[in-house]
N, C-alpha and C positions, 0 to 999 in steps of 0.2 A: 632238839635242835626244833626250832619253830620256824616254818616256810613261809613263803612272802611270794607274792608275784614276781615275775621276770620284769625287767627292765624294756621299751617305757612303763611308766606308769600311767595310766588315764585317769582325769580325776575330776570329778567336779560338787562345786560347792559355795560358799559364801568364806566373803575373808574381812576383816575390819583392819583395817591399815594404819595407823602412823607415821610417819619419819619426822626426824629430830637432826638438827647440826648439833654434835657433840665435840669440844676442844680435844686434840689429837690425843692427849697424856689422858682422858676418861675412856677412851676406845677400847672394848675388849678384843683380846689377841685373835689374827686372826689366820687365817693357814701359811704353813711356811710355803714360799717361793711367791707370795701377794703383800700387796703393800696397801694401805687405805688411801683411797683418792680424798684429798683434802683441799680446802680453798682458805686461805687466810687462818690456817691451823687448824679447824676443824672440817671433821668427818662426817658422813651421812649414814646415819642408822636408824634403821626400820624394826616393828616390831608388830605383829598379827596375830589375830585369833582365828584359825582355822576352822571352819566346817565342811568336811569332807562326806557331801552324801550323795543323792541322786542316780547317778550311772558312776560313780567310784568304783575302781577296783578293788579299796579299799574303804570301809566308813570308818571315821575316827575324829579325834577333836585336838587341835594342835597348837601351841603356843612358839612363838619363835622370833629372835632377835638374828638380824642379819645385819652385817656393812659393806658398803659399797667400796671394793677394792680393786687395784689392777694386777693382772698378767704381764707385767712387762707394759706396753701402753696400751694394752685391751682390758677396758671394763669387764668386772666380773662382780657377783654378789656372793659373798663367804655368810653363811650359816656358822653363826658361833654358838648359839644357846637353842636348844630346841626339846619343845618336851610333847608326849603324845600320851592317848589312853588306848593304846592298840599294839598289843608284843608285835605282831606281823612287822605291823610299820617299821617300828623300831629296829629289828632286826632288820630287813629291807635297806633301811636306810643308813644304818652304819656298813653292814655289807656293798650295797650295790655302790655306793657314792660317796663313803666317808663322812656322811653325816653326823655330828654327834646327837645322835637324838635317845634323850632320857625319859621314863615312865611318871605320869600325874595323874591326879584326878582333876576333873575338871566338871565346872557347874556353871552350863549356859544358858543362856534366857533370851529368846529373841521376838519376845512379843511386841515389844518395843523398842526398835533401832536392837541394842547389844548390851547385856548387861553378863559380864563373865568374869568367873577366878580360875585361878590353877594352884593346886600345892601337891607335891609330894609331902612323902612320910617325915620329911622333914621340917622344910619350908613353904610357908606359905610364899608362892610365885608372887603375883601380882593378881591385881582384880583391874579391871576396866567397863567403862561404862558410855557409848557410842552412841549417839543421836543424829539419825539420817539427815541428809538436807536434800538440798537442789540435784535431780537427776541429771546427768549429763545427757545429751540424746547423743545415740548410736550405742555399736558394743566396741571395747576399746582393743584391740591386740596387743600382743608384749611378749618380745623375743629378747633372751639374752640366756648367760652362760651362768651356772653356779660352780664356785674353786672351794676345794676343800681336800685335805689329806686322805688319802688312801692306798694302806701297806707301804707307807713312807715316800710317796711320791704324789703330785700335786695332779690332781682329778679334774677336769671338767666338764659337767652333764649340759646338756638342753635342756629351757625350758622354753614352752610356748604356752600361752594365755591368750584366752577372749573373756572378756565379760562388760558387764553393763558398770556404770560408776556413777557414785552418789559422794557428792560431800558431806563430810559428819562433822561433828563437834564430839573430840574423845576426851573425857580424864581416866588417867592411868594413876594406880596407886601400889606402892611396893614399896615394904618395908626397907629398914635402910640396910638391914643384914639379907636382903634376898640378892642371887646372883642378878635378878634385873633394879635393885635398887633405886641406882641413877634414874630412870624413866620417870618418876614422878619429880625429878629436881629441877625438870625445867614444863614447859608448854610444848607439844608438837608443833611445829612447823606447820603440818599439814596432816589432816587426817580424812579418809576414805573409806566407802563401804565398796566392795566390790563382787556384785550381785551373780547370783548363775553363774558363777565363773567354769572354764572349761579349763585343765592342764593337761599337756603333754611332758608330765616329768622325765626324762633320762634318751639314750640314745639306741637306736636300735644296731643292734651287733649284724657288722656287715655280712655278708651271705659269700660264702664260698665256692666258687666254679670250679666243679670238677669237670676236667674235660674227657669225652666218655673214648675209651681206648679202643685204636683201629681195630676192624675187625681181622679176624685172622685168614 
């Protein structure tokens, strides 16, 4: 059995994110109990390369795809595909939050922007190049909830982050038979580099107050 930290996880590092508007028929399956948020028949899909480093509770690389969904009327993020190079991260993601993490090998070069690739034993998942642009002043906070299926029920988990933000130009390549094959069919609507981010992922278990027994 692989051990992993208890939630919440405190993570830090670098994220390289692209967003697309995708026809609803091409959206990946989302968690039961949620529905994709669509406008004019298109849904919002994000894909990101993440390097967890610095003061992270675990240090590893990650490639993910996620869809903007709604739980009733409440907006959520559903992670539909995700790969990591840490067995502890994979086990924790699955068992704590229902995040369907798989293992992959990564090739990451950050000497000038980002050059990244990821592959499993069966598939080359994707490669990407990010060229950083203008920095947007300040450090930007973002709070949302991730919705996943865990043990047959819908579980939502809080995410709180803060990061410096740069615009970026990104070029993604994924083979047709890759699980991420459709990412290279169209250009991203927006790409960003989220530098030196901090993330608090997950909820703190509520404390149980035990009333002391009365003195005899």
